[in-house]
C-alpha positions in Angstrom: -18.4 -5.7 11.2 -20.8 -4.2 13.8 -20.7 -0.7 12.3 -20.7 -1.7 8.6 -24.5 -1.4 8.1 -24.5 2.2 9.3 -21.4 3.6 7.6 -22.3 6.8 5.6 -22.3 6.9 1.9 -19.2 8.3 0.1 -20.4 11.8 -1.0 -20.1 13.1 -4.5 -18.5 16.6 -4.3 -20.2 19.6 -5.8 -18.9 20.2 -9.3 -18.0 23.8 -8.7 -16.0 22.8 -5.6 -14.1 20.2 -7.6 -13.3 22.7 -10.3 -12.0 25.2 -7.8 -9.9 22.7 -6.0 -8.5 21.3 -9.3 -7.4 24.8 -10.3 -5.8 25.4 -6.9 -3.7 22.2 -7.3 -2.7 23.0 -10.9 -1.5 26.5 -10.3 1.9 25.7 -8.6 2.9 23.2 -11.2 1.9 25.2 -14.4 3.4 28.2 -16.1 1.2 31.3 -16.3 0.4 30.5 -19.9 -0.5 26.9 -19.2 -2.6 27.9 -16.2 -4.6 30.4 -18.4 -5.3 27.6 -20.9 -6.5 25.3 -18.0 -8.7 28.1 -16.6 -10.5 28.2 -20.0 -10.8 24.4 -20.1 -12.3 24.2 -16.6 -14.7 27.1 -17.2 -16.0 25.4 -20.4 -16.3 22.1 -18.5 -18.1 23.7 -15.6 -20.8 25.2 -17.8 -21.1 22.6 -20.6 -20.3 18.9 -20.2 -19.7 19.0 -16.5 -23.3 19.3 -15.2 -24.5 16.5 -17.6 -21.7 14.2 -16.4 -22.4 15.1 -12.8 -26.1 14.3 -13.3 -25.2 10.8 -14.7 -22.8 10.1 -11.9 -25.4 11.0 -9.3 -28.0 8.8 -11.0 -25.6 5.8 -11.2 -24.7 6.4 -7.5 -28.4 6.4 -6.5 -29.0 3.1 -8.3 -25.9 1.6 -6.6 -26.3 3.0 -3.1 -25.0 -0.3 -1.6 -21.5 0.8 -2.6 -19.5 3.9 -3.4 -19.3 5.7 -6.7 -15.6 5.1 -6.9 -15.5 1.4 -6.1 -16.2 -0.2 -9.5 -14.2 2.2 -11.7 -11.3 1.9 -9.3 -11.3 -1.9 -9.4 -11.4 -1.7 -13.2 -8.4 0.7 -13.2 -6.3 -1.9 -11.3 -7.6 -5.0 -13.0 -7.4 -3.7 -16.6 -3.8 -2.5 -16.3 -1.5 -4.9 -18.0 1.7 -3.8 -16.3 3.4 -6.4 -14.1 2.4 -6.4 -10.4 5.8 -6.2 -8.5 7.3 -2.7 -8.2 4.4 -1.2 -10.2 1.6 -2.1 -7.7 2.6 -4.4 -4.9 3.9 -2.5 -1.8 5.8 -4.0 1.1 6.1 -3.5 4.9 8.9 -4.9 7.1 8.4 -5.6 10.8 10.9 -4.6 13.5 12.7 -7.6 14.9 11.8 -9.3 18.1 13.7 -8.1 21.1 14.5 -11.7 22.2 16.7 -12.9 19.4 15.6 -16.5 19.7 12.2 -15.5 18.4 13.8 -14.2 15.2 15.1 -17.6 14.2 13.3 -18.4 10.9 11.6 -21.5 12.2 10.3 -19.8 15.3 9.3 -16.6 13.5 7.6 -18.4 10.6 5.6 -20.7 12.9 4.4 -17.8 15.1 3.4 -15.8 12.1 1.4 -18.7 10.7 -0.4 -19.3 14.0 -1.1 -15.6 14.7 -2.4 -15.2 11.1 -4.7 -18.1 11.6 -6.0 -16.5 14.8 -6.7 -13.2 13.0 -8.3 -15.1 10.1 -10.6 -17.1 12.4 -11.7 -14.0 14.3 -12.4 -12.2 11.0 -14.5 -15.1 9.6 -16.4 -15.5 12.9 -17.3 -11.8 12.9 -15.7 -11.2 16.3 -12.7 -9.2 15.1 -12.8 -5.8 16.9 -14.0 -3.1 14.5 -11.4 -0.8 13.0 -12.0 2.7 14.4 -10.2 6.0 14.1 -10.2 7.7 17.5 -9.8 11.5 17.7 -8.8 11.1 21.4 -8.1 7.5 22.4 -8.2 8.4 26.1 -11.8 9.4 25.8 -13.2 6.9 23.2 -10.9 3.8 23.2 -12.5 2.7 26.4 -14.6 -0.1 27.8 -17.5 2.3 28.2 -17.4 3.2 24.5 -17.3 -0.5 23.6 -20.2 -1.3 25.9 -22.4 1.5 24.6 -21.5 1.1 20.9 -21.7 -2.7 21.1 -25.3 -2.5 22.4 -26.5 -0.1 19.7 -28.2 -1.7 16.7 -25.9 -2.0 13.7 -28.0 0.4 11.6 -27.3 3.3 14.0 -24.1 2.2 15.7 -21.8 4.4 13.6 -23.7 7.5 14.6 -23.5 6.5 18.3 -19.7 6.3 17.9 -19.6 9.8 16.4 -20.8 11.1 19.8 -17.6 9.9 21.3 -15.6 11.4 18.4 -14.8 7.9 17.2 -15.0 7.1 13.5 -15.7 3.5 12.5 -13.9 2.5 9.2 -15.1 0.4 6.3 -14.0 -3.2 6.7 -15.4 -4.6 3.5 -11.9 -5.2 2.2 -10.8 -7.3 5.1 -12.4 -10.5 3.7 -9.8 -10.4 0.8 -6.9 -10.6 3.2 -7.2 -14.3 3.1 -7.9 -16.9 0.4 -7.7 -14.3 -2.3 -5.8 -14.3 -5.6 -5.7 -11.9 -8.6 -6.1 -14.2 -11.5 -4.5 -13.1 -14.8 -6.9 -13.0 -17.7 -6.6 -11.4 -21.1 -7.7 -7.8 -21.0 -8.8 -7.7 -17.4 -7.8 -9.7 -14.4 -10.3 -11.2 -11.9 -10.3 -11.3 -8.1 -11.2 -14.7 -6.7 -11.7 -15.6 -3.0 -12.2 -18.8 -1.1 -13.8 -17.8 2.2 -13.3 -21.3 3.6 -9.6 -21.9 2.9 -7.8 -23.9 5.6 -4.4 -24.3 4.0 -1.3 -22.2 3.4 1.2 -22.4 0.6 4.8 -22.1 1.6 7.5 -21.2 -1.0 11.2 -21.9 -0.5 14.0 -21.9 -3.2 11.3 -21.6 -5.9 9.5 -24.8 -4.7 5.9 -24.9 -3.4 4.6 -26.8 -0.4 1.1 -26.9 1.2 -0.3 -27.9 4.6 -3.4 -27.1 6.6 -3.3 -24.4 9.3 -6.8 -25.4 10.4 -8.1 -28.9 11.0 -11.3 -30.3 9.6 -13.3 -28.7 12.5 -11.9 -25.3 11.8 -9.6 -25.2 14.8 -6.0 -24.1 14.6 -3.6 -27.0 14.6 -1.2 -27.5 17.5 1.9 -25.3 17.3 4.2 -28.3 17.3 2.4 -29.7 14.2 2.6 -26.4 12.3 6.3 -26.0 13.4 7.0 -29.6 12.2 5.6 -28.7 8.8 7.8 -25.6 8.6 10.8 -27.6 9.9 10.5 -30.2 7.2 10.4 -27.5 4.5 13.5 -25.9 5.9 15.2 -29.2 5.9 14.4 -29.9 2.2 18.0 -30.2 0.8 17.1 -29.7 -2.8 19.0 -27.1 -4.8 17.1 -24.0 -5.9 14.4 -24.9 -8.5 15.7 -24.7 -12.0 12.3 -23.9 -13.3 10.7 -21.6 -10.7 7.1 -21.0 -11.9 6.6 -18.1 -9.5 8.7 -15.9 -11.7 5.9 -15.8 -14.3 3.8 -13.7 -11.9 6.4 -10.9 -12.5 5.5 -10.7 -16.2 3.0 -8.5 -18.2 -0.5 -9.6 -17.3 -1.7 -10.8 -20.8 1.6 -12.7 -21.1 1.1 -14.3 -17.7 -2.5 -15.1 -18.6 -1.3 -17.0 -21.7 1.4 -18.8 -19.8 -1.0 -19.7 -17.0 -3.3 -21.3 -19.5 -0.4 -23.2 -20.9 0.4 -24.5 -17.5 -3.3 -25.6 -17.1 -3.1 -27.4 -20.4 -0.1 -29.3 -19.1 -2.2 -30.8 -16.3 -1.4 -28.3 -13.5 -5.0 -27.5 -12.5 -4.8 -28.9 -9.0 -1.5 -27.3 -8.2 -2.7 -23.9 -9.4 -6.0 -24.2 -7.6 -4.1 -25.1 -4.4 -2.1 -21.8 -4.7 -5.1 -19.7 -5.8 -7.2 -20.9 -2.8 -4.5 -20.8 -0.2 -5.2 -18.6 2.8 -2.0 -16.8 1.9 1.6 -17.4 0.8 4.5 -17.8 3.2 7.8 -17.2 1.3 10.9 -18.4 3.2 14.1 -16.9 1.8 17.6 -18.1 2.5 20.2 -15.8 4.1 21.0 -12.7 2.2 24.5 -12.4 0.9 24.5 -8.7 1.3 23.3 -7.4 4.7 23.0 -3.8 3.6 19.7 -2.3 4.6 18.9 -1.4 1.0 19.3 -5.1 0.1 16.7 -5.9 2.7 14.3 -3.4 1.2 14.9 -4.9 -2.2 14.2 -8.4 -0.9 10.8 -7.4 0.4 9.8 -5.1 -2.5 10.8 -7.3 -5.5 13.5 -9.9 -4.7 14.7 -12.0 -7.7 11.1 -13.1 -8.2 11.8 -16.9 -8.1 10.4 -17.4 -4.6 7.3 -15.2 -4.9 3.7 -15.5 -6.1 2.8 -11.8 -6.6 -0.8 -12.6 -7.4 -1.8 -13.5 -3.8 -3.5 -10.8 -1.7 -1.0 -11.4 1.1 2.5 -12.9 1.0 4.2 -13.2 4.3 8.0 -13.2 3.9 10.6 -14.5 6.4 14.3 -14.4 5.5 17.3 -16.3 6.8 18.0 -13.6 9.4 14.5 -13.8 10.7 13.3 -10.5 9.3 9.6 -10.7 8.4 7.1 -8.6 6.6 4.4 -8.4 3.9 4.2 -7.9 0.1 0.6 -7.4 -0.9 -1.3 -7.2 -4.2 -3.1 -3.9 -4.2 -6.2 -4.1 -6.3 -8.4 -5.7 -3.7 -7.7 -3.2 -0.9 -5.7 -0.5 0.7 -3.6 0.3 3.7 -6.3 0.3 6.4 -6.9 -3.5 6.1 -3.3 -4.4 5.6 -1.9 -2.2 8.4 -4.5 -3.6 10.9 -3.5 -7.2 10.0 0.2 -6.3 10.2 -0.2 -4.5 13.6 -2.3 -7.3 15.2 0.1 -9.9 13.8 3.2 -8.1 15.2 1.5 -7.6 18.6 0.5 -11.3 18.8 3.9 -12.8 17.9 5.5 -10.4 20.4 3.2 -10.7 23.4 1.5 -14.0 22.8 3.8 -16.3 20.9 2.7 -19.9 20.6 6.0 -21.5 19.7 9.2 -20.8 21.6 12.9 -21.3 20.8 13.2 -24.2 23.2 10.4 -26.1 21.5 12.5 -26.8 18.5 14.2 -29.8 20.1 10.9 -31.7 20.1 10.2 -31.5 16.4 10.3 -34.3 13.8 12.4 -33.6 10.7 9.6 -34.9 8.5 6.4 -32.8 8.5 3.3 -34.9 9.2 1.4 -33.9 6.2 3.3 -31.4 4.0 2.4 -31.8 0.4 5.0 -30.9 -2.2 3.3 -29.1 -5.1 5.0 -30.1 -8.4 4.4 -28.4 -11.7 4.4 -30.3 -15.0 6.5 -28.3 -17.4 7.6 -28.6 -21.0 10.5 -27.0 -23.0 8.3 -24.0 -23.9 7.6 -23.3 -20.2 11.3 -23.7 -19.4 12.4 -21.2 -22.0 9.6 -18.8 -20.9 10.7 -19.1 -17.3 14.4 -18.4 -18.2 13.4 -15.4 -20.3 11.3 -14.0 -17.4 14.2 -14.4 -14.9 16.5 -12.5 -17.2 14.0 -9.7 -17.9 13.0 -9.3 -14.3 16.7 -9.2 -13.2 17.3 -6.4 -15.7 14.2 -4.5 -14.5 14.4 -5.0 -10.8 18.1 -5.2 -10.1 19.7 -3.1 -12.9 17.2 -0.4 -13.7 15.5 0.2 -10.3 17.3 2.4 -7.8 16.4 2.2 -4.1 17.7 4.0 -1.0 16.5 5.2 2.4 17.0 7.8 5.0 16.3 7.7 8.8 16.3 11.0 10.6 16.5 10.7 14.4 17.0 14.5 14.9 13.3 15.0 15.4 9.9 13.3 15.0 6.2 13.5 15.7 6.6 14.8 19.2 8.7 17.9 18.2 6.4 18.7 15.3 3.4 18.7 17.6 5.2 20.8 20.2 5.9 23.5 17.6 2.3 23.2 16.3 2.8 21.8 12.8 1.4 18.6 11.4 4.1 15.8 11.2 2.7 14.6 7.9 2.7 18.2 6.5 6.3 18.5 7.6 7.3 15.3 5.7 5.5 16.6 2.6 7.3 19.9 2.8 10.6 18.0 3.0 9.7 16.0 -0.2 8.9 19.2 -2.0 12.0 21.0 -0.8 14.3 18.1 -1.8 12.9 18.1 -5.3 13.1 21.9 -5.5 16.7 21.8 -4.4 17.4 19.3 -7.2 15.4 20.8 -10.0 14.2 24.3 -9.0 10.6 23.6 -9.7 7.3 22.2 -8.3 5.9 19.0 -9.7 2.7 16.9 -9.6 2.6 15.2 -6.2 0.4 12.4 -5.0 -0.3 11.6 -1.3 -2.7 8.8 -0.5 -5.5 9.4 1.9 -8.0 6.8 3.0 -11.7 7.4 2.6 -12.6 4.3 4.7 -14.8 6.4 7.0 -17.4 5.8 4.2 -18.9 2.5 3.0 -16.7 1.0 0.3 -14.4 4.0 0.4 -11.0 3.5 -1.2 -8.5 6.4 -1.3 -8.4 10.1 -2.3 -5.5 12.2 -3.3 -4.0 14.9 -1.2 -2.3 17.3 -3.6 0.5 18.3 -1.2 2.3 20.5 -3.7 0.6 23.9 -3.0 1.2 27.5 -3.7 2.4 27.7 -0.1 4.9 24.9 -0.4 6.2 26.3 -3.7 6.7 29.8 -2.1 8.5 28.3 0.9 10.8 26.1 -1.2 11.7 29.0 -3.5 12.5 31.2 -0.6 14.7 28.7 1.2 16.6 27.7 -2.0 17.2 31.3 -3.0 18.0 32.8 0.4 19.1 29.9 2.7 22.6 31.4 3.2 20.9 34.2 5.2 19.9 32.6 8.5 18.2 35.8 9.7 15.2 34.8 7.6 14.6 31.6 9.6 11.8 33.0 11.6 10.0 34.1 8.4 10.5 30.6 7.0 9.0 29.1 10.1 5.9 31.2 9.6 5.7 29.9 6.0 6.1 26.4 7.3 3.2 26.9 9.6 1.1 28.3 6.7 2.0 25.2 4.6 0.9 23.0 7.5 -2.4 24.8 7.8 -3.0 24.4 4.1 -2.0 20.8 4.2 -4.3 20.1 7.1 -7.3 21.6 5.2 -6.5 19.4 2.1 -6.2 16.3 4.3 -9.6 17.0 5.9 -11.2 17.5 2.5 -9.7 14.3 1.2 -10.7 12.2 4.2 -14.2 13.5 4.1 -14.6 12.5 0.4 -14.2 16.1 -0.8 -11.0 15.8 -2.8 -11.2 16.4 -6.6 -9.1 13.5 -8.0 -11.6 10.6 -7.6 -14.5 12.8 -8.6 -12.9 13.9 -11.9 -11.7 10.3 -12.5 -15.3 9.1 -12.2 -16.6 11.9 -14.5 -14.0 11.1 -17.1 -15.0 7.4 -17.1 -18.6 8.4 -17.8 -17.4 10.8 -20.5 -15.5 8.0 -22.1 -18.7 6.0 -22.4 -20.4 8.6 -24.6 -21.3 7.3 -28.0 -19.7 10.4 -29.7 -16.4 9.5 -28.1 -15.6 13.1 -27.6 -13.8 13.9 -24.4 -14.4 17.2 -22.6 -11.7 19.8 -23.1 -10.6 19.5 -19.4 -9.6 15.9 -20.0 -7.7 16.7 -23.2 -5.9 19.6 -21.7 -2.2 18.7 -21.2 -2.5 20.0 -17.7 -4.8 17.1 -16.8 -2.2 14.6 -18.0 0.5 16.5 -16.2 -1.4 16.5 -12.9 -1.8 12.7 -13.1 1.8 12.1 -14.0 2.9 12.0 -10.4 6.7 12.7 -10.2 6.4 12.4 -6.4 4.1 9.5 -5.4 4.0 9.3 -1.6 2.3 7.1 1.0 2.7 6.4 4.7 2.0 3.4 6.9 3.2 4.8 10.2 3.4 2.4 13.1 6.1 1.7 15.7 6.1 -1.9 14.4 7.2 -0.8 11.0 11.0 -1.1 10.2 10.4 0.1 6.6 8.0 0.0 3.7 7.5 1.3 0.3 6.6 0.8 -3.4 8.0 1.5 -6.8 7.7 4.7 -8.8 4.3 5.1 -10.4 5.7 6.8 -13.5 9.0 6.0 -15.3 10.6 9.4 -14.5 9.2 9.7 -10.9 10.0 8.7 -7.4 8.1 6.3 -5.2 8.3 7.4 -1.5 7.1 5.3 1.4 7.5 7.1 4.7 6.9 6.6 8.4 6.5 9.1 11.2 7.3 8.0 14.7 7.6 9.9 18.0 11.3 10.6 17.7 12.3 9.7 14.2 11.3 10.0 10.6 12.0 7.5 7.8 11.7 7.4 4.0 12.2 4.7 1.4 12.7 6.1 -2.1 12.7 4.3 -5.4 13.3 5.5 -8.9 14.6 4.3 -12.3 18.2 4.9 -13.0 17.8 6.1 -16.5 15.7 9.0 -15.3 16.3 9.7 -11.6 18.6 8.4 -8.9 17.0 7.6 -5.5 20.4 7.9 -3.7 20.8 11.4 -5.1 17.3 12.4 -4.0 18.0 11.0 -0.5 21.0 13.4 -0.3 18.7 16.3 -1.1 16.1 15.0 1.3 18.6 14.8 4.1 19.6 18.4 3.4 15.9 19.4 3.4 15.3 17.8 6.8 18.4 19.6 8.2 17.1 23.0 6.9 13.6 22.4 8.2 14.9 21.3 11.6 17.1 24.4 11.9 14.2 26.7 10.8 11.9 25.2 13.4 14.3 26.1 16.1 14.0 29.8 15.2 12.6 32.0 18.0 
């Protein structure tokens, strides 16, 4: 946290810049008639309500200069939404397997994940976790010299010292919520609760709950053999799957879950629920999958059948019967920077510094020294509610949700950079081209971009559907049979990449328009008159925020796959990764509107077209 005190404040963009950028993003997805209407709405906003709202926003920001202008309304957006958490909000990431297969055995994998998580947690709490820094050139700034100089600068100026090395410290205020945190369901608006001193973990298996301490009373990590014995005893619990798995209730609508949670408290379950709420994190151990299809693995980590999950926890580690491991995380408390840092450090630690080894299993006792079984008191009403929730979730997650993936090993980050285009821009072009091949149109597209270079920054939107991508897609779809145009298409791709790079830079520097307009709209809604500015009543504003393509990346060589559900009923959720020599995408959709497998076919075709075009001389 050395740089935290000197992180810059998230800037509020100039109103006229936001209006211009908003119009630029609207043009490719609107008809000429719609765009003319939006031009008028924006002009009126820029000269009438806009300046007043901007003034109020700046005043509020000045009063709350300890945080960012987007922090509170963004939290409210998450916590007030009543939709269920899985699929709608909770993303997942899966780790690549260990090279030595013995370390993928569920007992060994789970034990090492627990110990490595405890190491990370202790370092974070002690304030000795190495700061999260984005390095422009790691060879020049990710060095001992940089650490020595930056480490000896006072915290109040350390960030500016880092800038001299072209190193950018990132906000770490979210990191505290990685552990001991739960999103508590309450009527109307949920609440984030954190226990900064939590020592125990809650393990779930077959819908049952168990708890044991990772840290002893002195705050030290317990011996690997003790932790492994606890896991071993849980794995040897021969009970059949729980007939009343309370975890399924965390898959329900938030007001309904709040009511059922209160019913559970009224039945005398205060201590059990408190134990879960205050746990450092959840470890969910699943049995072997019946279906070893890769899409089944993706489903397991995204949503599963819900009976062996507690989706309210900030972090749920998951280990299945094949030793695959990963995370499912609640999203309101934080974003990808904190989660990916934890994920990356965790994977590195279990790979290069494992504390428990396959041969150590022979020394374990079949009964854990101090594993506590957490038993819920239930009545007939709860039993009926649980059974209804199981049936409803099965229909939603298994029957309605479509999921598929594509891995392209034809080219990757290295080839893109050799040609001189942004790998991320190339992925976004492919998503646009696949949709255009299917529907012959451009649609509202969301790409998440972190603003963690600023204090309490969250995310900004890169509107990756541009006039340039629309022109490129239209040209390819209408004239692809003529290969002689490939060199011209290549030039268009480079133009798309340049435009995307500019948008990415704007977003990362807090100069996007989405969060700014979001904050202005929230202030507008608080007006006593209740009258919204025309820009917010314009159908184009709704259209822009109805993201048919919602995309996000957590690229790391440690990631096997990751993703999330569609953010709108008739849209696609696209999680993607960019690695040196391959590209991957996980796509979700709802069957009654769009088919993820169909989109994957178009996406594969788009990649093939782009790869061939990039070879043009």
